[in-house]
Backbone as CSV, one residue per row, in Angstrom:
resi,resn,N_x,N_y,N_z,CA_x,CA_y,CA_z,C_x,C_y,C_z
1,MET,-135.083,202.858,51.202,-135.861,202.028,50.479,-136.272,201.251,51.127
2,ASN,-137.433,200.904,51.771,-137.803,199.715,52.244,-138.319,198.374,51.451
3,ILE,-137.856,197.613,50.629,-138.397,196.769,49.783,-138.964,195.984,50.630
4,ASN,-139.009,195.193,51.795,-139.962,194.570,52.202,-141.477,195.186,52.472
5,LYS,-141.452,196.463,52.697,-142.812,197.055,52.538,-143.405,196.853,51.015
6,ILE,-142.400,197.317,50.104,-142.940,197.453,48.973,-143.601,196.205,48.291
7,LYS,-142.855,194.707,48.890,-143.369,193.991,48.690,-144.668,193.557,49.415
8,ASN,-144.752,193.330,50.566,-145.934,193.523,51.151,-146.954,194.622,50.650
9,ASP,-147.003,195.515,50.027,-147.870,196.217,49.687,-148.265,196.028,48.147
10,LEU,-147.897,195.159,47.578,-147.745,194.648,46.197,-148.764,193.133,46.422
11,LEU,-148.034,192.739,47.407,-148.903,191.056,47.632,-149.004,191.102,49.398
12,PRO,-150.436,191.616,49.378,-150.503,191.742,50.976,-151.263,190.680,51.513
13,ILE,-150.981,189.332,51.361,-151.403,188.417,52.261,-149.886,187.462,52.663
14,LYS,-150.293,186.777,53.996,-149.198,186.088,54.494,-149.781,184.812,54.588
15,GLY,-148.837,183.833,55.472,-149.005,182.523,56.056,-149.455,181.718,55.063
16,ASN,-150.916,180.864,55.545,-151.236,179.659,54.400,-151.945,180.425,53.285
17,ARG,-152.257,181.537,53.571,-153.186,182.015,51.934,-151.964,182.236,51.233
18,ARG,-150.826,182.898,51.672,-149.750,183.114,50.671,-149.276,181.721,50.133
19,SER,-148.818,180.544,51.152,-148.651,179.738,50.328,-149.538,178.877,49.429
20,LYS,-151.028,179.011,49.341,-151.519,178.594,48.827,-151.935,179.148,47.448
21,PHE,-151.535,180.574,47.370,-151.272,181.319,46.518,-150.017,180.660,45.478
22,PHE,-149.182,180.572,45.914,-148.176,180.560,45.111,-148.159,178.903,44.241
23,ARG,-148.783,177.980,45.309,-148.995,176.403,44.929,-149.814,176.547,43.768
24,GLU,-150.696,177.554,43.561,-151.763,177.358,42.831,-151.197,178.163,41.484
25,LEU,-150.515,179.180,41.584,-149.838,179.833,40.394,-149.178,179.285,39.179
26,LYS,-148.252,177.952,39.970,-147.329,176.892,39.450,-146.369,177.667,38.497
27,SER,-146.370,177.391,37.030,-145.477,178.280,36.314,-146.243,179.676,35.633
28,TYR,-145.732,180.659,35.586,-146.556,182.131,35.528,-145.346,183.146,34.416
29,VAL,-146.545,183.752,33.927,-145.730,185.015,33.111,-146.202,186.137,33.728
30,TYR,-145.138,186.896,34.163,-145.403,188.468,34.794,-144.863,189.760,33.806
31,VAL,-145.417,190.352,34.361,-145.246,191.994,33.669,-144.931,193.084,34.800
32,TYR,-143.977,193.977,34.764,-143.465,194.885,35.317,-144.165,196.127,34.629
33,CYS,-145.041,197.025,35.484,-146.112,197.892,35.068,-145.335,199.456,35.796
34,GLU,-145.803,200.424,34.660,-145.393,201.892,35.027,-147.308,202.124,34.833
35,ILE,-147.750,202.671,36.209,-148.968,203.122,36.553,-148.649,204.640,36.077
36,THR,-150.110,204.732,35.423,-149.773,206.173,34.551,-150.816,207.136,35.568
37,ASP,-150.624,208.162,35.459,-151.811,209.084,36.062,-153.480,208.595,36.163
38,ASP,-153.793,208.198,35.066,-155.354,207.762,34.808,-155.345,206.070,34.834
39,ASN,-154.241,205.844,35.904,-154.276,204.303,36.114,-154.093,203.593,35.224
40,LYS,-153.469,203.621,33.813,-153.441,202.711,32.617,-151.974,202.024,33.002
41,ARG,-152.000,200.815,33.215,-150.620,200.131,33.432,-149.803,199.762,32.006
42,LEU,-148.813,200.425,31.885,-147.916,199.993,30.873,-146.846,199.232,31.053
43,PRO,-146.620,197.880,29.903,-145.783,196.971,30.787,-144.010,197.574,30.434
44,ILE,-143.352,197.580,31.115,-141.888,197.903,31.043,-141.195,196.651,31.278
45,TYR,-141.397,195.703,31.605,-140.698,194.453,31.666,-141.320,193.261,31.657
46,ILE,-141.072,192.190,30.897,-141.746,190.684,30.808,-140.711,189.392,31.728
47,GLY,-141.761,188.249,31.974,-140.308,187.640,32.783,-141.528,186.149,32.683
48,LYS,-140.740,185.227,33.487,-141.974,183.979,33.732,-140.977,183.443,35.126
49,GLY,-141.753,182.530,35.708,-141.389,181.902,36.926,-142.218,181.409,37.891
50,LYS,-141.887,181.066,39.006,-142.420,180.136,40.268,-142.034,180.617,41.404
51,SER,-143.265,180.650,42.175,-143.111,181.212,43.544,-142.942,182.678,43.468
52,ASP,-142.037,183.217,44.292,-142.268,184.823,44.124,-141.441,185.279,43.432
53,ARG,-141.012,184.913,42.186,-139.562,184.728,41.193,-140.231,186.287,40.661
54,PHE,-141.270,186.946,40.766,-141.530,188.366,40.388,-140.828,189.503,40.843
55,PHE,-140.991,189.112,42.540,-139.754,190.143,43.287,-138.221,190.247,43.217
56,SER,-137.723,189.260,42.135,-136.751,188.964,42.087,-135.596,190.033,41.808
57,HIS,-136.767,191.169,41.036,-135.896,192.442,40.087,-136.143,193.233,41.288
58,LEU,-136.504,193.167,42.522,-136.249,194.070,43.807,-135.321,194.249,44.393
59,ASN,-134.540,192.884,44.445,-133.096,192.384,45.242,-132.411,193.189,45.252
60,ASN,-131.999,193.674,43.563,-130.217,193.884,43.327,-130.780,195.296,43.095
61,LEU,-131.592,196.486,43.248,-131.630,197.441,42.881,-130.329,198.264,42.915
62,GLU,-129.679,198.169,43.813,-128.466,198.864,44.285,-127.586,199.154,42.762
63,ASP,-127.889,198.165,41.677,-126.771,198.128,40.503,-127.616,199.062,39.494
64,ASP,-127.020,200.378,39.561,-127.742,201.605,38.950,-127.227,201.466,37.642
65,SER,-126.529,200.810,37.102,-125.929,200.584,35.698,-126.940,200.102,35.018
66,SER,-127.541,199.275,35.725,-129.015,198.738,34.708,-130.166,199.663,34.525
67,ARG,-130.204,199.752,33.243,-131.554,200.781,33.227,-132.638,200.501,33.327
68,LYS,-133.078,198.732,33.503,-134.220,198.179,33.971,-134.216,198.565,35.662
69,ASN,-133.285,198.390,36.336,-133.113,199.018,37.653,-133.197,200.840,38.023
70,LYS,-133.186,201.446,36.946,-133.045,202.724,36.855,-134.823,203.240,36.831
71,LYS,-135.122,202.510,36.037,-136.586,202.597,35.694,-137.643,202.212,37.154
72,ILE,-137.125,201.088,37.505,-137.841,200.241,38.689,-137.886,201.417,40.100
73,ILE,-136.442,201.684,40.080,-136.446,202.645,41.317,-137.173,204.125,41.308
74,GLU,-137.190,204.540,40.023,-137.914,205.937,39.766,-139.496,205.685,39.977
75,LEU,-139.978,204.322,39.469,-141.662,204.210,39.744,-141.901,203.899,41.049
76,ILE,-140.722,203.240,42.427,-141.197,202.968,43.221,-140.838,204.361,44.059
77,LYS,-140.282,205.224,43.874,-140.237,206.535,44.354,-141.600,207.368,44.176
78,GLU,-141.903,207.415,42.852,-142.949,207.738,42.504,-144.025,207.132,42.694
79,LYS,-144.239,206.144,43.358,-145.425,205.130,43.876,-146.142,204.787,42.696
80,ARG,-145.728,204.545,41.508,-145.894,203.877,40.307,-145.843,202.895,39.807
81,LEU,-145.239,202.101,40.604,-144.881,200.330,40.220,-146.030,199.573,40.358
82,GLY,-146.091,198.863,39.542,-147.207,197.575,39.392,-146.913,196.321,39.083
83,ILE,-147.020,195.048,39.272,-146.352,193.816,38.992,-148.092,193.068,38.586
84,ASP,-148.141,192.747,36.996,-149.517,191.961,36.709,-149.177,190.654,36.433
85,ILE,-149.803,189.784,36.515,-149.594,188.085,35.960,-150.534,188.100,34.824
86,LEU,-149.566,187.763,33.763,-150.150,187.758,32.274,-151.006,186.320,32.237
87,ALA,-150.099,185.317,32.501,-150.800,183.907,32.315,-150.233,183.226,33.889
88,TYR,-151.039,182.170,34.014,-150.302,181.385,35.357,-151.366,180.129,35.212
89,GLY,-150.970,178.975,36.012,-151.259,177.472,36.047,-150.642,176.716,34.913
90,LEU,-149.506,177.195,34.392,-148.990,176.668,33.134,-147.795,175.616,33.723
91,ASP,-147.045,175.148,32.291,-145.783,174.153,32.643,-144.602,175.027,32.449
92,ASP,-143.660,174.822,32.513,-142.492,175.512,32.387,-142.324,175.909,30.876
93,LYS,-142.619,174.708,29.628,-142.400,174.760,28.418,-143.561,176.175,27.721
94,THR,-144.540,176.053,28.327,-145.727,176.882,28.161,-145.459,178.138,28.606
95,ALA,-145.010,178.240,29.392,-144.973,179.639,30.335,-143.671,180.189,29.610
96,LEU,-142.472,179.653,28.815,-141.329,179.744,28.183,-142.369,180.701,26.776
97,SER,-143.072,179.803,26.312,-143.716,180.212,24.995,-144.468,181.509,25.011
98,VAL,-145.307,181.928,26.269,-146.102,182.981,26.615,-145.192,183.977,26.592
99,GLU,-144.082,184.334,27.285,-142.915,185.047,27.607,-142.283,185.306,26.566
100,SER,-142.236,184.346,25.286,-141.356,184.823,24.126,-142.609,185.538,23.199
101,ALA,-143.681,185.328,23.280,-144.624,186.011,22.255,-145.015,187.179,22.747
102,CYS,-145.119,187.588,24.271,-145.194,188.968,24.606,-144.267,189.564,24.267
103,ILE,-142.882,189.018,24.372,-141.583,189.991,24.548,-141.557,190.379,22.824
104,ASP,-142.036,189.650,22.199,-142.210,189.807,20.559,-143.080,190.859,20.050
105,LEU,-144.222,190.776,20.637,-145.079,192.137,20.769,-144.927,192.942,21.323
106,MET,-143.999,193.111,22.083,-143.802,194.507,22.649,-143.147,195.683,21.812
107,GLY,-142.809,195.423,20.927,-142.561,196.467,19.858,-143.880,197.099,19.540
108,ILE,-144.570,196.324,19.267,-145.884,196.692,18.363,-146.970,197.285,19.116
109,GLY,-146.889,197.102,20.427,-147.971,197.486,21.461,-149.047,196.821,21.303
110,ASN,-149.181,195.572,21.068,-149.996,194.967,20.824,-150.419,193.719,21.779
111,LEU,-149.941,194.105,22.959,-149.931,193.175,24.278,-151.119,192.539,24.758
112,ALA,-152.366,193.149,24.508,-153.890,192.964,24.880,-154.155,191.583,24.321
113,ASN,-153.688,191.788,22.748,-154.201,190.327,22.162,-153.589,189.131,22.993
114,ILE,-152.582,189.114,23.129,-152.045,187.693,24.115,-152.396,187.660,24.978
115,VAL,-152.483,188.650,25.938,-152.830,188.395,27.524,-154.092,188.425,27.955
116,ARG,-154.879,188.612,26.632,-156.493,188.120,27.120,-156.767,186.212,26.882
117,GLY,-155.933,185.666,25.993,-155.800,184.759,26.156,-157.214,183.553,25.646
118,HIS,-157.369,182.437,25.997,-158.720,181.697,26.190,-159.142,181.216,27.138
119,GLY,-158.610,181.728,28.061,-159.049,181.096,29.644,-158.684,181.658,30.794
120,ASP,-159.610,181.890,31.812,-159.558,182.604,33.022,-158.157,182.353,33.644
121,ASN,-157.111,181.188,33.283,-155.948,181.691,33.903,-154.783,182.170,32.900
122,ILE,-155.344,183.274,31.614,-154.690,183.760,30.709,-155.495,184.460,30.405
123,LYS,-155.083,185.688,31.824,-156.270,186.830,31.800,-154.860,187.896,32.409
124,ARG,-154.857,189.079,31.952,-153.638,189.963,32.822,-154.690,190.680,34.115
125,VAL,-153.705,190.569,35.189,-154.537,190.633,36.066,-153.608,190.954,37.699
126,SER,-153.812,192.309,37.968,-152.779,192.831,39.140,-152.438,191.642,40.126
127,LEU,-151.497,191.638,40.853,-151.268,190.657,42.076,-152.074,190.294,43.342
128,LYS,-152.323,191.754,43.332,-153.501,191.961,44.601,-154.990,191.204,44.277
129,GLU,-155.213,191.586,43.147,-156.590,190.823,42.368,-156.448,189.413,42.338
130,LEU,-155.292,188.810,41.766,-155.150,187.534,41.652,-155.000,186.730,42.798
131,THR,-154.345,187.547,44.008,-154.909,186.660,45.248,-156.251,186.225,45.935
132,SER,-156.863,187.376,45.551,-158.316,187.447,45.730,-159.196,185.949,45.013
133,LEU,-158.647,185.995,43.739,-159.296,185.104,42.746,-158.671,183.573,43.070
134,VAL,-157.437,183.528,43.462,-156.913,182.197,43.679,-157.019,181.534,44.924
135,THR,-157.228,182.680,45.830,-157.465,181.774,47.606,-158.922,182.237,47.540
136,LYS,-159.835,182.516,46.876,-161.063,183.014,46.901,-161.739,183.637,48.142
137,GLN,-160.659,184.610,48.699,-161.445,185.244,49.963,-162.144,186.519,49.676
138,THR,-163.309,186.584,50.320,-164.255,187.593,50.043,-164.466,188.455,51.404
139,ILE,-165.180,189.630,51.196,-165.020,190.418,51.648,-166.849,190.916,52.016
140,LYS,-167.121,191.485,53.039,-168.745,191.861,53.014,-168.774,192.939,53.081
141,VAL,-169.616,193.760,52.385,-169.877,195.113,51.790,-170.556,195.776,53.659
142,LYS,-170.176,196.455,53.983,-170.829,197.365,55.502,-171.711,198.242,54.989
143,ARG,-172.736,197.665,55.807,-173.988,198.768,55.411,-174.243,199.999,54.995
144,GLU,-173.105,200.856,55.880,-173.013,201.931,55.317,-172.105,202.709,54.038
145,HIS,-171.694,201.136,53.321,-171.100,201.388,52.204,-171.941,200.414,51.078
146,ARG,-173.198,200.654,51.531,-174.277,199.518,50.323,-174.029,200.211,48.986
147,GLY,-174.868,199.539,48.171,-174.648,199.852,46.961,-175.101,198.862,46.021
148,VAL,-174.398,199.004,44.568,-175.064,197.900,43.843,-173.752,197.475,42.823
149,SER,-173.313,196.336,42.862,-172.184,195.855,42.112,-172.727,195.397,40.288
150,ILE,-171.750,196.540,39.686,-171.961,196.650,38.218,-171.135,195.870,37.734
151,LEU,-171.713,194.656,36.910,-171.000,193.656,36.112,-170.321,194.244,34.971
152,ILE,-168.919,194.332,34.789,-168.335,194.634,33.620,-167.784,193.806,32.920
153,ASN,-168.348,192.557,33.115,-167.139,191.688,32.290,-167.498,191.828,30.896
154,ARG,-168.374,192.138,30.311,-168.696,192.294,28.894,-167.440,193.394,28.341
155,ASP,-167.474,194.357,28.791,-166.679,195.554,27.790,-165.412,195.790,28.479
156,TYR,-164.710,195.292,29.912,-164.096,195.667,30.476,-162.795,195.007,29.455
157,LYS,-161.331,195.473,29.540,-160.325,195.091,28.934,-159.197,195.470,30.121
158,PRO,-158.113,194.941,30.433,-157.109,195.062,31.204,-156.356,196.387,31.051
159,THR,-156.370,196.678,29.795,-155.858,197.834,29.314,-156.457,199.196,29.768
160,PHE,-157.606,199.180,29.947,-158.407,200.188,30.860,-157.630,201.025,31.705
161,GLY,-157.968,202.456,31.647,-157.646,203.304,32.718,-158.493,204.088,33.486
162,ASP,-159.058,205.021,34.226,-159.539,205.218,35.004,-160.873,205.618,33.793
163,LEU,-160.746,206.474,33.322,-161.907,206.907,32.052,-162.711,205.941,31.568
164,GLU,-162.063,204.533,30.739,-162.660,203.900,30.355,-163.464,203.130,31.431
165,ILE,-163.049,202.689,32.482,-163.626,201.863,33.723,-165.059,202.890,33.833
166,PHE,-164.764,204.150,34.102,-165.708,205.011,34.516,-167.251,205.282,33.476
167,GLU,-166.460,204.848,32.439,-168.191,205.301,31.345,-168.426,203.937,31.102
168,ILE,-168.059,202.626,31.388,-168.236,201.280,31.021,-169.439,201.056,32.659
169,THR,-169.100,201.852,33.437,-169.859,201.567,34.653,-171.043,202.613,35.065
170,ARG,-171.099,203.734,34.608,-172.010,204.836,34.932,-173.251,204.291,34.067
171,GLY,-173.002,203.969,32.867,-174.225,203.386,31.913,-173.587,202.693,31.107
172,ILE,-175.066,202.514,30.088,-176.325,202.662,30.386,-177.046,201.680,30.465
173,TRP,-178.466,202.010,31.090,-178.918,200.509,31.749,-180.212,201.100,31.822
174,THR,-181.255,199.921,32.114,-182.779,200.113,32.197,-182.908,200.561,33.246
175,LYS,-184.348,200.996,33.278,-185.059,201.553,34.338,-184.913,200.360,36.078
176,LYS,-184.771,199.258,35.599,-184.585,197.991,36.651,-183.077,198.530,37.362
177,MET,-182.154,199.141,36.387,-181.105,199.395,37.352,-181.255,200.336,38.429
178,VAL,-182.236,201.636,37.937,-182.327,202.897,38.745,-183.150,202.274,39.767
179,THR,-184.516,201.296,39.575,-185.404,200.773,40.623,-184.490,200.470,41.821
180,LEU,-183.572,199.423,40.991,-182.895,198.594,42.268,-181.923,199.369,43.332
181,SER,-181.239,200.481,42.627,-180.339,201.339,43.119,-180.876,202.336,44.084
182,LYS,-182.196,202.559,44.073,-182.648,203.423,44.727,-182.210,204.367,45.949
183,ASP,-181.626,203.318,46.841,-180.799,203.388,48.142,-179.753,203.145,48.417
184,ALA,-178.764,203.177,47.179,-177.513,202.376,47.060,-176.803,204.064,47.218
185,ILE,-175.688,203.526,47.857,-174.575,204.670,47.687,-173.598,204.597,47.207
186,TYR,-173.357,203.812,46.757,-171.995,203.415,45.744,-172.003,202.484,44.896
187,ALA,-171.379,202.721,43.721,-171.299,201.507,42.348,-170.087,201.047,42.845
188,TYR,-170.308,199.399,42.538,-168.893,198.943,42.644,-168.831,198.697,41.271
189,ALA,-167.679,198.791,40.575,-167.419,198.104,39.119,-166.676,196.955,39.464
190,THR,-167.191,195.667,39.063,-166.785,194.228,39.340,-166.742,193.721,37.882
191,PHE,-165.516,193.344,38.166,-164.998,192.393,36.668,-164.483,191.180,37.390
192,LYS,-165.357,189.768,36.837,-164.812,188.050,37.538,-165.023,188.305,38.888
193,GLY,-165.542,189.147,39.311,-166.117,188.725,40.624,-165.052,190.122,41.451
194,VAL,-164.327,190.591,40.887,-162.968,191.411,41.794,-163.374,193.016,41.545
195,VAL,-163.447,193.387,42.498,-164.002,195.561,42.597,-162.939,195.841,41.691
196,LYS,-163.014,196.578,40.822,-162.040,197.103,39.647,-161.941,198.520,40.618
197,GLU,-163.120,199.051,40.501,-163.581,200.611,41.179,-164.584,200.469,42.010
198,VAL,-164.795,201.871,42.790,-165.892,202.246,43.776,-166.379,203.628,43.445
199,TYR,-167.532,203.572,42.930,-167.796,205.091,42.849,-168.894,205.539,43.593
200,GLU,-168.910,207.196,43.961,-170.622,207.494,44.505,-171.115,207.639,43.262
201,ILE,-172.458,207.395,44.302,-173.769,207.555,42.740,-174.454,208.996,43.162
202,HIS,-174.399,209.980,42.790,-174.904,211.535,43.238,-176.380,211.308,42.608
203,SER,-176.507,210.957,41.473,-177.763,210.880,41.165,-177.942,209.968,39.583
204,TRP,-179.316,209.812,39.488,-179.376,208.998,37.718,-179.895,209.961,36.833
205,VAL,-179.607,210.104,35.544,-180.212,210.872,34.869,-180.469,210.027,33.480
206,PRO,-181.170,210.576,32.823,-181.235,209.832,31.262,-179.985,209.385,30.408
207,ALA,-179.889,208.916,29.999,-178.495,208.256,29.332,-178.339,209.066,28.115
208,GLY,-177.043,209.581,27.741,-176.454,210.274,26.790,-176.689,211.856,27.726
209,THR,-176.923,212.127,28.630,-176.884,213.285,29.664,-175.510,214.218,29.722
210,GLN,-174.768,213.071,30.161,-173.480,213.084,30.133,-172.386,212.675,28.769
211,GLU,-171.571,213.755,28.576,-170.709,213.089,27.225,-169.978,211.690,27.259
212,TYR,-169.624,210.859,26.745,-168.735,209.811,26.430,-167.819,209.868,25.601
213,PHE,-166.590,209.617,26.017,-165.216,210.005,25.480,-164.743,209.007,25.025
214,THR,-165.072,207.492,25.505,-164.347,206.454,24.888,-165.011,205.020,24.715
215,ARG,-166.473,205.488,24.234,-167.508,204.905,23.587,-168.448,205.273,23.105
216,ASN,-169.208,204.622,22.443,-170.312,204.980,21.408,-171.623,204.606,21.734
217,LEU,-172.702,205.426,21.935,-173.834,204.851,22.219,-174.957,205.019,21.385
218,THR,-175.079,203.574,20.850,-176.035,203.691,19.521,-177.386,203.622,20.020
219,PRO,-178.159,204.335,18.808,-179.813,204.461,19.063,-180.100,203.116,19.453
220,GLU,-179.972,202.210,18.938,-180.712,200.471,19.223,-180.292,200.562,21.130
221,ARG,-179.165,200.669,21.277,-178.969,200.700,22.872,-179.608,201.755,23.691
222,LEU,-179.827,202.933,22.731,-180.458,203.789,23.860,-181.505,203.293,24.200
223,SER,-182.266,202.914,22.937,-183.695,202.571,23.072,-184.136,201.462,24.131
224,LYS,-183.115,200.802,24.489,-183.235,199.869,25.544,-182.927,199.977,26.768
225,ALA,-181.982,200.947,26.916,-181.213,201.297,28.275,-181.203,202.665,27.802
226,ARG,-181.948,203.153,29.185,-182.079,205.200,28.904,-181.286,205.749,30.006
227,TRP,-180.881,205.118,31.325,-180.092,205.604,32.345,-178.855,205.241,32.440
228,GLU,-178.096,206.780,33.562,-176.838,206.402,33.707,-176.776,206.991,35.053
229,PHE,-175.940,207.121,35.486,-175.663,207.819,37.072,-174.293,208.671,36.557
230,VAL,-174.538,210.093,37.848,-173.712,210.690,38.011,-172.711,210.614,39.067
231,GLY,-171.473,210.544,39.157,-171.005,210.016,40.187,-169.340,210.439,40.076
232,ARG,-168.752,210.167,41.369,-167.112,210.012,40.924,-166.662,208.906,41.822
233,LYS,-165.183,208.746,41.746,-164.840,207.791,42.430,-165.043,208.260,44.226
234,ALA,-164.977,207.426,44.631,-165.579,207.167,46.578,-164.089,207.378,47.154
235,PRO,-164.391,207.718,48.260,-162.876,208.514,49.193,-161.782,207.096,48.994
236,GLU,-160.865,207.643,49.420,-159.780,206.464,48.938,-160.168,205.389,50.443
237,LYS,-160.614,205.783,51.456,-160.696,205.073,52.696,-161.595,204.122,52.404
238,ILE,-163.059,204.298,51.475,-163.594,203.079,50.793,-163.250,202.584,49.918
239,ARG,-162.289,203.012,49.290,-161.725,202.166,47.994,-160.661,200.892,48.352
240,SER,-159.895,201.590,49.529,-158.763,201.055,50.081,-159.150,199.278,50.679
241,ILE,-160.601,199.652,50.682,-161.359,198.367,51.374,-162.216,197.262,50.302
242,TYR,-162.042,197.864,49.346,-162.897,196.734,48.454,-161.806,196.768,46.799
243,VAL,-161.157,197.822,46.645,-160.986,197.598,45.338,-159.671,196.484,45.409
244,GLY,-159.294,195.658,44.474,-158.920,194.453,44.404,-159.360,193.099,45.012
245,ASN,-160.398,193.236,45.431,-160.892,192.350,46.469,-162.153,191.764,45.590
246,ILE,-162.790,190.729,46.487,-164.073,190.147,46.078,-165.060,189.925,47.128
247,ILE,-165.876,191.193,46.319,-167.062,191.133,47.627,-168.221,190.117,47.486
248,GLU,-168.892,189.915,48.959,-170.023,188.974,48.652,-171.154,189.495,48.010
249,ARG,-171.889,188.600,47.482,-173.104,189.142,46.531,-173.935,187.931,46.676
250,LYS,-175.099,188.112,46.146,-175.921,186.814,45.932,-175.991,186.705,44.396
251,ARG,-176.613,185.474,43.558,-176.617,185.490,42.617,-177.392,186.551,41.928
252,SER,-177.061,187.017,40.705,-177.656,188.392,39.671,-178.627,187.768,38.823
253,TYR,-179.135,186.227,38.345,-180.088,185.577,37.862,-179.904,186.464,36.299
254,GLY,-178.868,186.472,36.049,-178.838,187.182,34.516,-178.560,188.668,34.546
255,ASP,-179.149,189.383,35.331,-178.944,190.765,35.326,-177.196,191.097,35.314
256,PRO,-176.917,192.485,35.196,-175.617,192.763,35.533,-175.580,193.396,36.310
257,PHE,-176.180,193.412,37.399,-176.338,194.133,38.664,-177.017,193.649,39.984
258,ILE,-176.732,193.797,41.052,-176.897,193.140,42.458,-176.936,194.087,43.322
259,LYS,-177.760,194.451,44.247,-177.576,195.009,45.581,-176.426,194.148,46.320
260,VAL,-175.769,194.946,47.275,-174.866,194.721,47.917,-174.705,195.400,49.312
261,GLY,-174.671,194.933,50.623,-174.216,195.743,51.960,-175.781,196.044,51.985
262,PHE,-176.595,195.420,51.564,-178.207,195.889,52.298,-178.481,195.159,53.517
263,GLU,-177.844,194.092,54.006,-178.573,192.980,54.921,-177.653,193.664,56.049
């Protein structure tokens, strides 16, 4: 088991960017997650720390008498281990309070309430995404990957899996979206600037043509927004470039969508 490779996969930054990331984190609260088949991230362990403290549990996995170690080893072998940051930019006392509150809530399965918090630095986010947010590193969408960045800030929750993210991204939209996306190949589900998922756009159809399993479409909403796209996840070679990163885009001027990769 190559622990250094696992760490690099979870936190793929080096040098000055890595140093800046740890400085900006200050004290933080983290959670080890089990990633399910539909990409939901279920908490298995919560802790607090500074610098790369979140990696400390990967350093002594040879002790198989620990239930935590057994679970981590199992998830590593199945490539289902994730590490999320619940809150950062804290002082030690506040970090301890947040950690204690989260652990208390674990028993009733209501972590979503506490991790959403009241600010951008108290928002559950994966390590890879947080490196982009903290270091402000952006990437340019290639012309062959041109598409539309769809802002899902209003509806997205950190507990969402594949289906929930897809359903808040594919619909429902006004005619302006369809016009804007005429030559778009991909749809980039974007939350707080970070790409959560990338989808191939096959076609646009009237809203409600496809069934929704995780959201309700009210008559009032349907009267204003009448379109949705048919699509699926983009190939892995595309997703690996953009998911978890911030893509360069112009101002949307209030619209929840904007073209990317057309320049």
